[in-house]
BAGU-674426 format. One line per field, with one value per residue (C-alpha): residue number from 1; chain; x negated, y negated, z negated. Coordinates in steps of 0.1 Angstrom, whole numbers, plus 5000, padded with zeros to 4 digits. Each point is the difference from the previous one (the first is absolute). Example, Ala and Ser with C-alpha at 12.3 -4.5 7.8 and 13.67 -1.06 7.14 Angstrom:
BAGU-674426
nr: (1 / 2)
kette: (A / A)
xx: (4877 / 4986)
yy: (5045 / 4966)
zz: (4922 / 5007)
END
This chain:
BAGU-674426
nr: (1 / 2 / 3 / 4 / 5 / 6 / 7 / 8 / 9 / 10 / 11 / 12 / 13 / 14 / 15 / 16 / 17 / 18 / 19 / 20 / 21 / 22 / 23 / 24 / 25 / 26 / 27 / 28 / 29 / 30 / 31 / 32 / 33 / 34 / 35 / 36 / 37 / 38 / 39 / 40 / 41 / 42 / 43 / 44 / 45 / 46 / 47 / 48 / 49 / 50 / 51 / 52 / 53 / 54 / 55 / 56 / 57 / 58 / 59 / 60 / 61 / 62 / 63 / 64 / 65 / 66 / 67 / 68 / 69 / 70 / 71 / 72 / 73 / 74 / 75 / 76 / 77 / 78 / 79 / 80 / 81 / 82 / 83 / 84 / 85 / 86 / 87 / 88 / 89 / 90 / 91 / 92 / 93 / 94 / 95 / 96 / 97 / 98 / 99 / 100 / 101 / 102 / 103 / 104 / 105 / 106 / 107 / 108 / 109 / 110 / 111 / 112 / 113 / 114 / 115 / 116 / 117 / 118 / 119 / 120 / 121 / 122 / 123 / 124 / 125 / 126 / 127 / 128 / 129 / 130 / 131 / 132 / 133 / 134 / 135 / 136 / 137 / 138 / 139 / 140 / 141 / 142 / 143 / 144 / 145 / 146 / 147 / 148 / 149 / 150 / 151 / 152 / 153 / 154 / 155 / 156 / 157 / 158 / 159 / 160 / 161 / 162 / 163 / 164 / 165 / 166 / 167 / 168 / 169 / 170 / 171 / 172 / 173 / 174 / 175 / 176 / 177 / 178 / 179 / 180 / 181 / 182 / 183 / 184 / 185 / 186 / 187 / 188 / 189 / 190 / 191 / 192 / 193 / 194 / 195 / 196 / 197 / 198 / 199 / 200 / 201 / 202 / 203 / 204 / 205 / 206 / 207 / 208 / 209 / 210 / 211 / 212 / 213 / 214 / 215 / 216 / 217 / 218 / 219 / 220)
kette: (A / A / A / A / A / A / A / A / A / A / A / A / A / A / A / A / A / A / A / A / A / A / A / A / A / A / A / A / A / A / A / A / A / A / A / A / A / A / A / A / A / A / A / A / A / A / A / A / A / A / A / A / A / A / A / A / A / A / A / A / A / A / A / A / A / A / A / A / A / A / A / A / A / A / A / A / A / A / A / A / A / A / A / A / A / A / A / A / A / A / A / A / A / A / A / A / A / A / A / A / A / A / A / A / A / A / A / A / A / A / A / A / A / A / A / A / A / A / A / A / A / A / A / A / A / A / A / A / A / A / A / A / A / A / A / A / A / A / A / A / A / A / A / A / A / A / A / A / A / A / A / A / A / A / A / A / A / A / A / A / A / A / A / A / A / A / A / A / A / A / A / A / A / A / A / A / A / A / A / A / A / A / A / A / A / A / A / A / A / A / A / A / A / A / A / A / A / A / A / A / A / A / A / A / A / A / A / A / A / A / A / A / A / A / A / A / A / A / A / A)
xx: (1635 / 5029 / 5031 / 5020 / 5030 / 5030 / 5013 / 5031 / 5002 / 5015 / 4997 / 4968 / 4997 / 5003 / 4975 / 4975 / 5001 / 4994 / 4969 / 4991 / 5002 / 4980 / 4972 / 4995 / 4995 / 4973 / 4980 / 5004 / 4986 / 4974 / 5014 / 5001 / 4960 / 4982 / 4996 / 5029 / 5018 / 5038 / 5017 / 5036 / 5004 / 4986 / 5017 / 5033 / 4994 / 4992 / 5032 / 5021 / 5011 / 4999 / 4975 / 5025 / 4995 / 4969 / 4987 / 5023 / 4981 / 4970 / 5009 / 5013 / 4965 / 4981 / 5018 / 4991 / 4963 / 4999 / 4991 / 4984 / 5021 / 4979 / 5007 / 5028 / 5013 / 4975 / 4997 / 4967 / 4993 / 4979 / 4962 / 4992 / 4963 / 4992 / 5000 / 5038 / 5012 / 4984 / 5015 / 5035 / 4993 / 4991 / 5034 / 5017 / 4986 / 5007 / 5037 / 5001 / 4988 / 5027 / 5028 / 4984 / 4998 / 5039 / 5011 / 4981 / 5035 / 5025 / 4991 / 5021 / 4994 / 5013 / 4976 / 4975 / 5009 / 4998 / 4964 / 4990 / 5012 / 4986 / 4965 / 5001 / 5011 / 4967 / 4978 / 5014 / 4994 / 4966 / 4990 / 5012 / 4981 / 5035 / 4989 / 5039 / 5016 / 4979 / 5000 / 5040 / 5003 / 4975 / 5023 / 5035 / 4977 / 4988 / 5034 / 5021 / 4982 / 5002 / 5039 / 5004 / 4987 / 5036 / 4984 / 5006 / 4981 / 4970 / 5007 / 5003 / 4968 / 4982 / 5019 / 4988 / 4963 / 5003 / 5011 / 4969 / 4976 / 5013 / 4975 / 4971 / 5009 / 5008 / 4968 / 4979 / 5010 / 5000 / 4969 / 4978 / 5000 / 4998 / 5032 / 4996 / 5002 / 5035 / 5020 / 5004 / 5007 / 5036 / 5014 / 4981 / 5024 / 5031 / 4989 / 4996 / 5033 / 5015 / 4986 / 5013 / 4964 / 5004 / 4965 / 4984 / 5023 / 4991 / 4965 / 5001 / 5023 / 4969 / 4976 / 5018 / 5004 / 4967 / 4984 / 5005 / 4982 / 4969 / 5002 / 4997 / 4983 / 4970 / 5004 / 4999)
yy: (9200 / 5000 / 5005 / 5024 / 5017 / 4990 / 5029 / 4991 / 5008 / 5038 / 5001 / 5017 / 4975 / 4973 / 5010 / 5010 / 4967 / 4986 / 5019 / 4997 / 4962 / 5000 / 5022 / 4976 / 4970 / 5026 / 5003 / 4964 / 4990 / 5028 / 5017 / 5035 / 4994 / 5017 / 5036 / 5002 / 5034 / 4990 / 5030 / 5003 / 5015 / 4971 / 4972 / 5021 / 4997 / 4960 / 4995 / 5019 / 5019 / 5037 / 5009 / 4995 / 4965 / 4993 / 5027 / 4982 / 4966 / 5014 / 5018 / 4971 / 4983 / 5032 / 4993 / 4961 / 5006 / 4988 / 5031 / 5034 / 5034 / 5030 / 5036 / 5010 / 4968 / 4978 / 4961 / 4977 / 4965 / 5000 / 5002 / 4980 / 4992 / 4964 / 5001 / 5015 / 4975 / 4972 / 5014 / 4996 / 4964 / 4994 / 5013 / 4986 / 4963 / 5005 / 5007 / 4973 / 4971 / 5012 / 4997 / 4965 / 4991 / 5005 / 4992 / 4965 / 4993 / 5012 / 4986 / 4978 / 4980 / 5025 / 5028 / 4973 / 4987 / 5041 / 5006 / 4964 / 5016 / 5033 / 4984 / 4978 / 5033 / 5015 / 4973 / 5006 / 5035 / 4997 / 4977 / 5024 / 5027 / 5020 / 5022 / 5022 / 4968 / 4983 / 5032 / 5001 / 4961 / 5003 / 5027 / 4981 / 4970 / 5019 / 5019 / 4972 / 4985 / 5036 / 5003 / 4966 / 5010 / 5014 / 5030 / 5032 / 5022 / 4981 / 4988 / 5036 / 5009 / 4977 / 5007 / 5038 / 4986 / 4979 / 5030 / 5018 / 4973 / 4993 / 5022 / 4989 / 4963 / 5008 / 5016 / 4974 / 4970 / 5019 / 5019 / 4983 / 4967 / 4967 / 4990 / 4969 / 5012 / 5017 / 4966 / 4999 / 4968 / 5004 / 4964 / 4994 / 5030 / 4984 / 4962 / 5019 / 5012 / 4972 / 4978 / 5033 / 5003 / 5034 / 5009 / 4985 / 5022 / 5027 / 4995 / 4990 / 5034 / 5017 / 4988 / 5004 / 5040 / 5004 / 4995 / 5036 / 5007 / 4980 / 5014 / 5034 / 5000 / 4988 / 5028 / 5029)
zz: (5724 / 4973 / 5022 / 5004 / 5021 / 4984 / 4978 / 5006 / 5031 / 5012 / 5040 / 5010 / 5030 / 4976 / 4973 / 5031 / 5014 / 4969 / 4991 / 5033 / 4996 / 4968 / 5015 / 5032 / 4969 / 4986 / 5032 / 5008 / 4963 / 4999 / 4974 / 5018 / 5014 / 5028 / 5000 / 4969 / 4997 / 4995 / 4978 / 5007 / 4964 / 4982 / 5020 / 4994 / 4966 / 5001 / 5019 / 4978 / 5031 / 5016 / 5026 / 5028 / 5006 / 4993 / 5023 / 5029 / 4988 / 5008 / 5027 / 5019 / 4988 / 5020 / 5029 / 5000 / 4994 / 4965 / 4983 / 5012 / 4996 / 4992 / 4990 / 4976 / 5003 / 4986 / 5007 / 5001 / 5009 / 5034 / 4990 / 5029 / 5014 / 5000 / 5036 / 5000 / 4971 / 5025 / 5033 / 4978 / 4991 / 5034 / 5019 / 4969 / 5005 / 5038 / 4996 / 4972 / 5020 / 5030 / 4975 / 4984 / 5033 / 5007 / 4967 / 5007 / 5025 / 4977 / 4966 / 4977 / 4974 / 4974 / 5008 / 5003 / 4962 / 4990 / 5017 / 4978 / 4968 / 5004 / 5006 / 4965 / 4987 / 5017 / 4986 / 4968 / 4993 / 5020 / 4972 / 4972 / 5020 / 5001 / 5032 / 5001 / 4997 / 5026 / 5022 / 4999 / 5007 / 5028 / 5017 / 4994 / 5018 / 5027 / 5008 / 4996 / 5030 / 5023 / 4993 / 5012 / 5034 / 5004 / 5016 / 4979 / 5019 / 4994 / 4965 / 4991 / 5016 / 4976 / 4968 / 5007 / 5005 / 4973 / 4977 / 5014 / 4994 / 4968 / 4976 / 5021 / 4995 / 4965 / 4996 / 5022 / 4973 / 4967 / 5009 / 5027 / 5002 / 4974 / 4987 / 5011 / 5038 / 4993 / 5012 / 5038 / 5018 / 5001 / 5005 / 5032 / 5014 / 4985 / 5015 / 5035 / 4996 / 4990 / 5030 / 5022 / 5014 / 5009 / 5012 / 4962 / 4982 / 5020 / 4995 / 4965 / 4991 / 5019 / 4982 / 4963 / 5008 / 5016 / 4963 / 4998 / 5032 / 4993 / 4962 / 5011 / 5030 / 4978 / 4978 / 5026)
END
């Protein structure tokens, strides 16, 4: 990823928030890989900031389970077993299914249009074999739906799980499956939401997230 925290920011909290947001994107898109060490010094140099806001951003990600902290304040992307990765995708799928079920009763025409645009974008990125762009668009599609549930506690739980599964979704797409299998069945999810079919929306969303369950279950 080439994006960096704004250098014009002087407030440590604003700097930390910007760095935190960027590192989340790197986890979601697989720029940070499973078991990869994360250097405070190197990140501070790349962002053009002191170590303090970087350390705070890493601390927050560790508190959310997205990173592991080790001795001497070192950080690393978790190195999960295949079964642990499968379990994370399972929990995420169950919660996303619940959020989609609620969202089907609240969805608006504007949000449906936004979801359709994400699907078109994903299809174009898939054709270009742009894994990074595809994964980011995929996240935006999913997060739009679970944020639409209106349940902030549920949405926050899913969002944190999404970041935790991000490196493993990216690893699966980039290294473990044929690129022809990148594209999930997102249009049926939109159609279920459009119909207000809560049961179908839940089932289809669970099936989409359970792709990771099956992938890592078979590699365990």
